[in-house]
C-alpha positions in Angstrom: 37.0 13.2 4.0 39.7 13.5 1.5 39.6 10.8 -0.8 43.4 8.8 -2.3 44.1 7.9 -4.7 45.3 5.0 -3.8 43.4 2.1 -1.7 41.1 2.9 1.2 40.8 -0.2 3.2 38.4 -0.1 6.2 34.7 1.2 4.8 31.9 0.5 5.4 29.4 1.3 2.8 25.8 1.8 4.5 22.9 1.0 1.6 19.4 3.2 1.9 16.0 1.5 2.2 12.5 2.8 1.8 14.6 5.9 1.8 14.3 5.9 -2.7 10.4 5.6 -2.0 10.7 9.4 0.0 10.3 11.2 -3.8 11.8 15.0 -3.4 11.4 14.7 0.8 14.2 11.8 0.2 17.0 14.9 0.9 15.3 15.3 4.7 15.4 11.7 4.8 18.8 11.2 4.2 19.7 13.9 6.5 18.0 12.4 9.4 19.7 8.7 9.1 23.4 10.7 8.4 22.6 12.1 11.8 21.3 9.3 13.5 24.7 7.1 12.1 26.9 9.8 13.8 25.6 9.8 16.3 25.4 5.4 16.7 29.0 6.0 15.9 30.0 8.8 18.5 31.6 5.9 21.0 33.9 5.3 18.3 37.4 7.0 17.2 38.5 7.7 13.9 35.1 7.0 12.5 34.3 8.9 9.5 31.6 9.3 7.8 30.0 10.4 3.6 27.1 10.9 1.7 27.5 8.9 -2.0 24.3 9.5 -3.7 22.2 6.7 -2.4 24.6 4.8 0.5 26.4 6.2 3.2 30.2 5.1 3.4 32.3 4.9 6.5 35.8 4.4 6.5 36.8 3.3 10.3 40.4 3.6 11.2 40.6 1.4 14.5 37.5 -1.5 15.2 35.9 -1.5 11.5 34.2 -4.7 13.0 32.8 -2.7 16.0 31.6 0.2 13.5 29.6 -2.9 11.2 28.1 -4.4 13.7 26.4 -1.3 15.2 25.5 0.2 12.1 23.2 -2.5 11.6 20.7 -1.2 15.2 20.3 2.0 12.5 16.9 2.4 11.0 17.1 3.8 7.4 19.7 0.9 6.9 18.8 -1.2 4.5 22.1 -3.5 4.0 25.7 -2.5 4.5 29.1 -4.5 3.7 32.9 -4.1 4.6 34.4 -2.3 1.8 37.2 -1.4 0.0 37.6 1.6 -2.4 39.5 1.9 -5.4 39.9 4.6 -8.0 37.6 3.1 -10.9 39.9 1.7 -13.3 39.5 -2.0 -14.7 42.9 -2.8 -13.2 42.2 -1.6 -9.4 39.0 -2.4 -9.4 40.3 -6.0 -10.0 43.0 -6.3 -7.7 40.4 -4.8 -4.8 38.9 -8.2 -5.9 41.5 -10.8 -5.7 42.0 -8.8 -1.9 38.7 -9.1 -0.6 38.1 -12.7 -2.5 40.9 -13.6 -0.3 40.0 -12.5 2.8 36.6 -14.0 1.8 37.7 -17.6 1.1 39.6 -17.1 4.1 36.9 -17.6 6.2 35.4 -20.8 4.5 35.3 -24.2 4.9 37.4 -26.2 2.1 34.6 -28.3 1.6 34.0 -28.4 -1.9 33.3 -25.5 -5.0 31.8 -22.4 -3.8 29.1 -21.4 -6.6 29.8 -18.1 -6.5 30.0 -14.8 -9.2 30.8 -11.5 -9.8 28.0 -8.7 -9.8 28.1 -5.2 -11.2 26.6 -2.2 -10.5 27.5 1.0 -12.7 26.1 4.4 -11.5 28.8 6.2 -13.7 27.5 4.8 -16.5 30.4 6.8 -18.6 32.7 3.9 -17.3 34.6 2.8 -20.5 33.3 -0.9 -19.9 29.2 -2.2 -19.4 29.1 -3.9 -16.0 28.5 -7.3 -18.1 32.1 -6.5 -19.1 33.3 -5.1 -16.3 32.5 -8.8 -14.7 34.4 -10.8 -16.6 37.1 -8.9 -16.9 37.6 -9.2 -13.2 36.1 -12.7 -12.4 38.9 -14.3 -15.0 42.1 -12.9 -13.3 40.3 -13.6 -9.5 39.5 -17.4 -10.4 42.8 -19.0 -11.7 44.6 -18.5 -7.8 41.0 -20.4 -6.7 39.7 -22.9 -9.8 39.8 -25.6 -7.2 37.7 -24.1 -4.3 35.1 -21.9 -6.5 32.6 -22.6 -9.8 30.9 -20.3 -11.7 27.0 -19.9 -10.3 25.1 -16.8 -11.8 21.8 -17.6 -10.6 22.5 -19.3 -7.0 25.9 -18.1 -6.0 27.0 -18.6 -2.4 29.5 -15.6 -2.8 29.1 -13.0 -4.4 31.8 -10.2 -5.6 30.2 -7.0 -5.2 31.6 -4.4 -7.6 30.0 -0.8 -7.4 31.4 1.9 -10.0 31.0 5.0 -9.0 32.2 8.6 -11.1 34.8 9.4 -9.0 35.3 5.6 -6.8 34.3 2.5 -6.9 33.7 -0.1 -4.2 34.5 -3.6 -3.8 33.1 -6.0 -1.3 32.5 -9.2 -0.8 29.8 -9.4 1.8 26.4 -8.0 2.3 25.0 -8.1 5.4 20.9 -7.0 6.7 20.3 -3.8 8.4 18.0 -2.5 10.4 15.5 -1.8 7.2 12.4 0.8 8.4 13.0 4.5 8.0 15.2 6.8 10.5 14.3 7.7 13.6 12.9 10.8 14.1 11.4 11.0 9.7 7.6 10.4 10.9 7.5 12.1 14.1 7.3 11.5 18.3 5.4 8.7 20.5 5.0 7.8 23.5 5.4 4.4 24.1 3.7 3.8 27.8 6.1 1.0 29.2 5.5 -2.5 31.3 7.6 -4.2 32.6 6.7 -7.0 30.8 8.4 -8.4 27.1 5.2 -6.9 25.0 5.4 -3.3 25.2 8.9 -3.1 24.4 8.7 -4.6 21.2 6.2 -2.7 20.3 7.7 0.5 21.2 11.2 -0.8 18.6 8.3 -1.1 16.2 8.0 2.5 16.0 11.0 3.2 15.7 11.9 1.2 12.6 8.9 3.1 11.1 10.7 6.7 12.0 8.9 7.2 15.3 11.4 8.6 17.8 9.5 6.5 21.7 9.9 8.8 24.6 9.0 6.1 27.8 6.4 6.0 30.3 5.8 3.6 33.5 3.8 4.2 36.2 5.4 3.5 39.9 3.4 2.2 43.0 5.5 3.0 46.0 4.8 1.5 48.2 3.3 -1.2 47.1 5.7 -1.4 44.1 9.4 -1.3 45.5 12.3 1.2 43.3 13.9 -2.5 41.4 11.2 -2.2 39.1 12.4 1.4 38.5 16.3 -0.4 37.8 14.6 -3.0 35.4 12.3 -0.1 33.7 15.6 1.6 33.1 17.6 -0.9 31.7 14.5 -2.2 29.3 15.2 1.5 28.0 18.9 1.3 28.2 19.0 -2.3 25.5 16.5 -0.1 23.4 18.8 3.2 23.7 20.6 0.7 20.8 18.2 1.8 17.6 17.4 5.9 19.0 19.6 8.5 19.6 17.5 10.0 22.3 15.9 8.1 25.1 14.0 10.1 28.1 11.8 7.6 30.9 8.8 9.2 33.3 7.9 7.4 35.5 4.4 9.0 37.0 3.5 8.2 40.6 0.5 6.0 40.6 -0.3 4.7 43.9 -3.2 7.7 44.6 -4.9 6.9 41.2 -5.1 3.3 42.3 -6.0 3.9 45.4 -8.7 6.4 44.8 -9.3 3.0 42.3 -9.6 0.9 44.6 -12.0 2.6 47.1 -15.1 4.1 45.1 -15.2 1.3 41.8 -16.5 -1.9 40.7 -13.6 -4.6 40.9 -14.4 -6.5 38.2 -13.7 -3.4 36.6 -9.9 -2.2 38.0 -7.5 -3.2 35.5 -9.6 -1.2 33.1 -10.3 2.2 35.1 -6.2 1.5 36.0 -5.6 1.8 31.9 -7.4 4.6 31.1 -5.9 7.0 33.1 -2.4 5.4 32.5 -3.9 7.0 28.9 -4.4 9.8 30.5 -1.2 10.8 31.3 0.0 9.6 28.8 -1.3 12.5 27.2 -0.4 14.5 29.5 2.8 13.5 28.6 2.9 13.6 25.5 2.2 17.1 25.4 5.5 17.5 26.8 7.1 15.7 24.6 5.6 17.5 21.1 4.2 13.6 20.5 1.5 12.7 17.9 0.6 9.3 19.0 0.9 6.7 21.7 2.1 3.6 21.8 1.1 -0.1 23.7 1.9 -3.6 23.4 -1.2 -4.4 23.5 -2.2 -7.9 21.3 -6.0 -8.8 21.0 -7.5 -11.5 23.2 -3.7 -11.8 25.1 -5.0 -10.7 28.3 -8.3 -10.5 30.4 -7.9 -5.9 29.6 -7.3 -6.5 25.8 -10.8 -7.9 24.2 -12.0 -5.7 22.0 -14.3 -4.5 23.6 -11.3 -3.5 26.7 -9.1 -2.3 24.5 -12.1 0.2 23.4 -13.3 1.2 26.7 -9.3 2.2 27.2 -9.0 4.0 23.8 -11.3 5.9 24.4 -9.8 7.9 27.2 -6.4 8.7 25.9 -6.5 12.7 24.2 -4.1 11.2 20.7 -4.9 7.7 18.0 -2.9 4.5 20.6 -0.2 2.5 17.9 -0.3 -1.1 19.0 1.6 -2.3 16.8 0.9 -5.9 18.7 -2.1 -6.2 18.4 -2.0 -9.2 15.8 0.7 -11.3 17.6 0.9 -13.8 18.7 3.2 -14.3 22.2 5.4 -16.5 20.1 5.9 -13.8 17.6 6.5 -11.7 20.2 9.0 -13.3 22.8 10.5 -14.1 18.7 11.3 -10.6 18.2 12.2 -9.2 21.6 15.0 -12.7 21.6 16.5 -10.4 18.4 16.7 -7.1 19.5 17.7 -7.8 22.7 15.3 -6.6 25.4 14.1 -10.4 26.3 16.5 -11.1 28.8 15.7 -8.0 30.8 11.7 -7.9 30.9 11.4 -12.1 32.5 13.2 -10.9 35.6 10.6 -11.2 37.7 9.7 -8.0 39.1 6.0 -6.9 39.9 4.0 -4.1 37.6 2.4 -1.6 38.5 -1.3 -3.1 37.4 -0.9 -6.1 39.9 -2.1 -3.7 42.4 -5.4 -5.0 44.2 -5.3 -7.0 40.4 -9.2 -7.6 40.9 -10.2 -12.1 41.3 -12.5 -11.7 38.3 -11.1 -8.4 35.9 -14.7 -7.1 33.6 -14.2 -9.3 29.7 -16.4 -7.2 27.9 -15.8 -3.7 29.9 -19.0 -0.8 28.6 -17.8 2.3 28.2 -20.2 3.2 30.4 -19.8 1.9 33.7 -17.0 2.9 32.7 -17.5 6.6 33.1 -19.9 6.0 35.2 -17.2 5.3 37.9 -15.5 7.8 37.2 -18.0 10.2 38.0 -17.3 9.5 41.7 -13.3 9.9 41.2 -11.5 13.5 40.5 -9.8 12.8 37.5 -8.8 15.6 36.5 -7.2 16.0 40.4 -5.6 12.5 40.2 -4.4 13.2 36.7 -2.4 16.6 37.7 -0.6 15.0 41.0 0.2 12.1 38.3 1.5 14.9 35.6 2.9 17.2 38.9 5.0 13.9 40.5 6.6 13.0 36.9 10.3 11.5 37.7 12.7 12.4 34.3 15.6 9.8 32.8 17.6 10.3 30.5 19.1 6.5 29.4 22.7 6.3 27.5 23.1 3.1 25.6 24.1 0.1 27.4 
């Protein structure tokens, strides 16, 4: 993008978070963040993105407010500000600051003096003023027209007029919004999330994305005991999560034969634990296809019978990969709060059964034994059941809603 000598309006400055801690690997994280931002903004026309040492600068000639809102969902962005870009000269900075302040005050009620300050950061140390000198210079020029509405407060301002002076450009802004934080999706590796139709597993997937994992999704379908509407619900859950990563693949594994075999041969109290052990095996096979290094589940310690320490040990022992459980110590209320915030809750509470309700035991085992699990599975053709489920996988690529 060619930078003009005048004022650039409709800019959004997006600042990095943990990327700063990555040392010599930082450029790889920056490159991935840039790719993810461009992918997130692909539906918008008239958008250009450039890297500016420690931040991204987005020029949105159309719908800048919508562009800024979309950037809030991109992991790796710590904060963002609608901004103006000007020449790095004191007078030009003060002029842009006056415009930014006028707009900020126009959106605030006139109900008393607002604690206010100017905050300058100078990446360009050759700038002829110190940060404090420029703060005073700008404040003296922008405050007089609003003397009745502003009072200087350097420690607890409600309104901060920010100035970031760089070598070729200065950025002026009056708002700093929180970003999604975390690490750019795809910088840590790939994961497969075992996705149910409930509240927990979508939140677990979101948390894995926030830590830089690119997540593929696997769900299990027990036709004819579970109808096609459950697939639509799961697809809609992935669509809600697709706001947070560029690529979203959902696998449906046929699970009826597995459940019928367990029903017919295994002790009834162990059915759910044995279902989940088979899910772990199938998920490990999907992970190989996806070149994923971990599985992700929404399990929370003690939440249901299958999630006691003993049963989680039995279930995890069947996996060929490490199992990440981001919600392991969450209360249900914490998970619900997070689900509401990320936009999955309303889909999750739609009344559709999942496959684990099929042949559900009346009295599920609470403290399962790995030895008993293995004894029960010795009566099954485990490998053939897994092979058939993998052969019957249905794959859906899901776009953001």
